[in-house]
C-alpha positions as CSV (number, residue, x, y, z in Angstrom):
1,M,-29.9,3.0,28.3
2,S,-27.7,3.7,25.3
3,G,-26.2,7.0,23.0
4,T,-26.6,8.1,19.4
5,P,-25.0,6.3,16.8
6,L,-21.4,7.4,16.3
7,T,-21.1,9.6,13.2
8,A,-18.9,8.0,10.0
9,A,-16.1,10.6,10.5
10,E,-16.5,9.9,14.3
11,L,-16.0,5.9,13.3
12,Q,-13.2,6.9,11.4
13,T,-11.3,9.3,14.1
14,R,-11.8,6.3,16.4
15,G,-10.6,3.8,13.9
16,E,-7.4,6.2,13.2
17,D,-7.0,7.0,17.2
18,A,-6.2,3.2,17.4
19,Y,-5.1,2.8,15.0
20,Q,-2.1,5.0,16.8
21,R,-1.8,2.9,19.6
22,S,-1.5,0.0,17.9
23,Q,-4.2,-1.6,18.8
24,Y,-5.4,-2.7,15.4
25,A,-8.0,-4.9,15.2
26,A,-10.2,-2.0,17.4
27,A,-8.9,-0.3,14.9
28,A,-10.1,-2.0,11.6
29,D,-13.7,-3.0,13.1
30,A,-14.3,1.0,14.0
31,F,-12.8,1.6,9.7
32,R,-14.9,-1.5,8.9
33,Q,-18.5,0.9,10.8
34,A,-17.1,3.5,9.0
35,A,-17.1,2.0,5.4
36,A,-20.4,0.8,6.2
37,S,-21.8,3.9,7.7
38,F,-20.2,5.7,4.0
39,R,-21.4,3.5,2.1
40,A,-25.5,3.8,3.7
41,A,-24.7,8.5,2.8
42,A,-23.7,7.0,-0.7
43,D,-19.7,8.0,-0.4
44,S,-18.3,5.5,-2.2
45,L,-15.1,7.1,-2.0
46,A,-15.1,7.5,1.3
47,A,-16.1,3.7,2.1
48,A,-13.6,2.8,-0.4
49,E,-10.6,4.7,2.0
50,M,-12.4,2.9,4.4
51,D,-11.8,-0.9,3.0
52,N,-7.6,0.1,2.8
53,N,-7.6,1.0,6.5
54,A,-9.1,-1.5,7.2
55,A,-7.2,-3.8,5.5
56,V,-4.0,-1.9,6.4
57,S,-5.3,-2.6,9.9
58,L,-5.8,-6.5,9.4
59,L,-2.0,-7.1,7.6
60,Q,-1.2,-5.7,10.4
61,I,-2.5,-9.0,12.8
62,D,-1.4,-11.4,10.4
63,R,-5.6,-12.1,8.6
64,P,-4.4,-11.5,4.7
65,A,-7.9,-13.0,3.9
66,E,-9.6,-10.7,5.2
67,A,-7.5,-7.8,4.3
68,L,-7.4,-9.0,0.1
69,E,-11.3,-8.7,0.5
70,L,-11.7,-6.0,1.5
71,I,-9.1,-4.2,-0.6
72,E,-10.4,-6.4,-3.6
73,G,-13.0,-3.4,-5.3
74,T,-11.3,-0.2,-3.8
75,P,-8.7,0.2,-7.1
76,A,-10.8,0.2,-9.7
77,T,-13.2,2.8,-7.2
78,F,-10.2,5.4,-7.1
79,R,-9.4,4.6,-10.8
80,A,-13.0,5.5,-11.5
81,A,-13.2,8.9,-9.9
82,N,-9.6,9.5,-10.9
83,D,-8.2,9.5,-7.6
84,L,-4.9,7.6,-9.4
85,A,-3.0,8.3,-5.8
86,R,-5.2,6.3,-3.7
87,A,-5.3,3.8,-6.6
88,G,-1.6,3.7,-6.5
89,R,-2.1,2.6,-1.9
90,A,-4.9,0.4,-2.7
91,H,-2.5,-1.0,-5.6
92,G,0.2,-1.1,-3.0
93,N,-2.1,-2.8,-0.1
94,R,-3.4,-4.9,-2.1
95,G,0.3,-6.2,-3.0
96,A,1.1,-6.3,0.9
97,A,-1.9,-8.8,1.4
98,L,-1.4,-10.9,-1.6
99,E,2.7,-11.0,-0.9
100,A,0.9,-12.5,3.1
101,L,-1.3,-15.1,1.4
102,G,2.2,-16.5,-1.2
103,R,0.2,-15.2,-4.2
104,V,3.6,-13.7,-5.6
105,A,2.8,-13.7,-9.2
106,E,-0.1,-11.2,-8.4
107,A,1.6,-9.5,-5.7
108,M,3.9,-7.9,-8.0
109,T,1.6,-7.4,-10.8
110,A,-0.3,-4.7,-7.8
111,Y,3.3,-3.5,-7.0
112,Q,4.3,-2.9,-10.7
113,T,0.5,-1.1,-11.4
114,A,0.8,0.8,-8.4
115,V,3.7,2.0,-9.1
116,D,3.4,2.9,-12.2
117,L,0.0,5.9,-10.6
118,F,2.5,6.5,-8.4
119,A,4.7,7.5,-11.2
120,K,1.7,9.6,-13.1
121,T,0.7,10.5,-9.2
122,G,4.9,12.0,-9.0
123,D,4.5,10.8,-5.2
124,R,8.4,10.3,-5.1
125,E,8.4,8.5,-1.5
126,A,4.6,6.1,-2.4
127,R,6.4,5.2,-6.0
128,A,9.7,4.3,-4.4
129,Q,8.9,2.7,-1.2
130,T,6.9,-0.1,-3.4
131,Y,10.2,-0.2,-5.4
132,Q,11.8,-2.2,-2.4
133,S,8.0,-4.1,-1.6
134,L,8.5,-5.6,-4.9
135,S,12.5,-5.7,-4.7
136,R,11.9,-7.5,-1.8
137,L,9.7,-9.6,-3.4
138,Q,11.5,-10.8,-6.0
139,L,14.8,-11.2,-3.9
140,R,12.4,-14.1,-2.0
141,Q,11.9,-15.3,-5.3
142,G,15.5,-16.0,-6.7
143,K,15.7,-13.0,-9.1
144,P,18.4,-11.1,-8.0
145,L,18.8,-9.7,-10.6
146,E,15.7,-7.9,-10.7
147,A,15.5,-7.4,-7.4
148,V,18.7,-5.1,-7.0
149,T,16.8,-3.2,-10.4
150,S,13.9,-2.6,-8.0
151,M,15.9,-1.4,-6.0
152,Q,18.2,1.0,-7.7
153,Y,15.1,2.4,-9.3
154,G,13.3,3.2,-5.5
155,L,16.6,4.6,-4.8
156,D,16.6,6.6,-7.6
157,A,12.5,7.9,-7.2
158,G,12.9,8.6,-3.7
159,N,13.6,12.7,-2.3
160,S,17.0,12.8,-1.2
161,P,18.0,10.3,0.6
162,P,20.3,9.9,3.2
163,F,24.2,9.1,3.2
164,G,23.4,5.2,3.4
165,Q,20.4,4.8,0.4
166,R,23.2,7.2,-1.7
167,L,25.9,4.5,-0.8
168,L,23.9,1.7,-2.1
169,R,22.3,3.7,-5.2
170,W,26.5,3.7,-5.6
171,F,27.1,-0.1,-4.9
172,L,24.5,-0.8,-7.4
173,S,25.8,0.8,-9.9
174,L,29.1,-0.7,-10.6
175,P,28.0,-3.7,-12.3
176,A,26.3,-2.0,-15.0
177,R,29.4,1.1,-15.2
178,L,31.6,-2.4,-15.2
179,L,29.3,-3.0,-17.7
180,G,30.1,-0.1,-19.7
181,R,26.2,0.8,-19.9
């Protein structure tokens, strides 16, 4: 005898609980089921959010191709609803999946789009974190000047950074000071 099917909200909670316990495969499965349930209820925004959550879970277990497939349409869904904060997170997650797949140029574009959206929403912390991801990718691509610039923007974008980040900000500003900028 089987019990009653779980609601979309219950599946979401199950996914969140699994994620908190670092059970990423179970989290991805629950989030995928929640997305399907939300889609059946014609709640496209909640479904897109669950697709993003599943994608993040899949990235944790090194399954970026599956993550990218899930997340591919979510930025447009959020933008259509004028939900720029979630669109920014979706672009950032898309960038992470593309980066993991080695699709560097596309990842950099996704990260930059996320940064731009976070600037519009005023989410300084998300913007700072995304700049740091962009900087890391630029550094790996042998673009140290762009990486330093992105890291500096990221540090400037964050809220009251700790001493280590303030010190790093000061060091990063030295070349510009020496050049009289």
